[in-house]
C-alpha positions as a printed NumPy array, in Angstrom:
array([[ 82.022,  94.939, 104.795],
       [ 84.227,  92.318, 103.285],
       [ 87.709,  91.17 , 104.264],
       [ 89.142,  93.354, 101.444],
       [ 87.795,  96.505, 103.047],
       [ 89.341,  95.722, 106.425],
       [ 92.681,  94.676, 105.068],
       [ 95.306,  96.664, 106.973],
       [ 98.209,  95.882, 104.501],
       [ 96.787,  98.303, 101.999],
       [ 95.855, 101.304, 104.139],
       [ 98.827, 103.407, 102.627],
       [ 97.75 , 102.518,  99.047],
       [ 94.148, 102.973,  99.391],
       [ 94.426, 106.136, 101.386],
       [ 98.078, 107.553, 100.598],
       [ 99.89 , 109.7  , 103.084],
       [102.731, 112.172, 102.299],
       [106.272, 111.984, 103.52 ],
       [108.821, 114.367, 103.309],
       [112.377, 113.165, 102.375],
       [115.735, 115.076, 101.953],
       [117.325, 114.755,  98.575],
       [120.867, 113.131,  99.35 ],
       [122.132, 115.083,  96.407],
       [121.276, 118.685,  97.277],
       [119.53 , 118.653, 100.544],
       [116.178, 119.914,  99.212],
       [112.825, 118.579, 100.69 ],
       [110.969, 116.249,  98.267],
       [107.311, 115.055,  98.876],
       [106.492, 111.465,  98.212],
       [103.218, 109.805,  98.699],
       [103.071, 106.269, 100.156],
       [101.632, 104.761,  97.125],
       [104.44 , 106.14 ,  94.787],
       [107.572, 104.21 ,  94.065],
       [109.749, 107.298,  93.456],
       [109.686, 111.152,  93.038],
       [112.064, 113.425,  91.362],
       [113.799, 116.329,  93.114],
       [114.115, 119.588,  91.649],
       [117.842, 119.044,  90.917],
       [116.707, 115.92 ,  88.849],
       [117.967, 113.273,  91.658],
       [115.432, 110.451,  91.82 ],
       [114.152, 109.633,  95.42 ],
       [112.892, 106.006,  95.933],
       [110.224, 105.21 ,  98.395],
       [110.745, 102.241, 100.736],
       [107.419, 100.727,  99.617],
       [106.873,  97.405, 101.073],
       [103.347,  96.152, 100.882],
       [101.277,  92.992, 100.64 ],
       [101.174,  93.337,  96.756],
       [104.137,  91.284,  96.657],
       [102.777,  88.246,  98.225],
       [ 98.912,  88.55 ,  98.769],
       [ 96.791,  86.547,  96.288],
       [ 94.035,  89.124,  96.734],
       [ 96.178,  92.19 ,  96.342],
       [ 94.887,  93.101,  92.781],
       [ 91.354,  92.682,  93.654],
       [ 91.844,  94.749,  96.987],
       [ 93.642,  97.799,  95.556],
       [ 92.271,  97.638,  91.954],
       [ 93.861,  96.454,  88.724],
       [ 95.315,  99.967,  87.62 ],
       [ 96.931, 100.741,  90.926],
       [ 98.185,  97.057,  91.203],
       [ 99.809,  97.276,  87.83 ],
       [101.41 , 100.631,  88.502],
       [103.039,  99.269,  91.743],
       [104.147,  95.992,  90.201],
       [106.183,  97.658,  87.466]])
């Protein structure tokens, strides 16, 4: 097992969890995964995830989570 396999900073990216947020516009529950930046409510309001992770500063982030996921989250 490499250091990358043990990295605790990417656990919510490599193994996403789901969170329920309430839409501030209509109050409806909105599901958002820990690896998503945003989700759209049924009413059309965009809910943003408070995604803070090591991809912002770790030099191994792209290698750790994979190129496709890295680019998606860096947008």
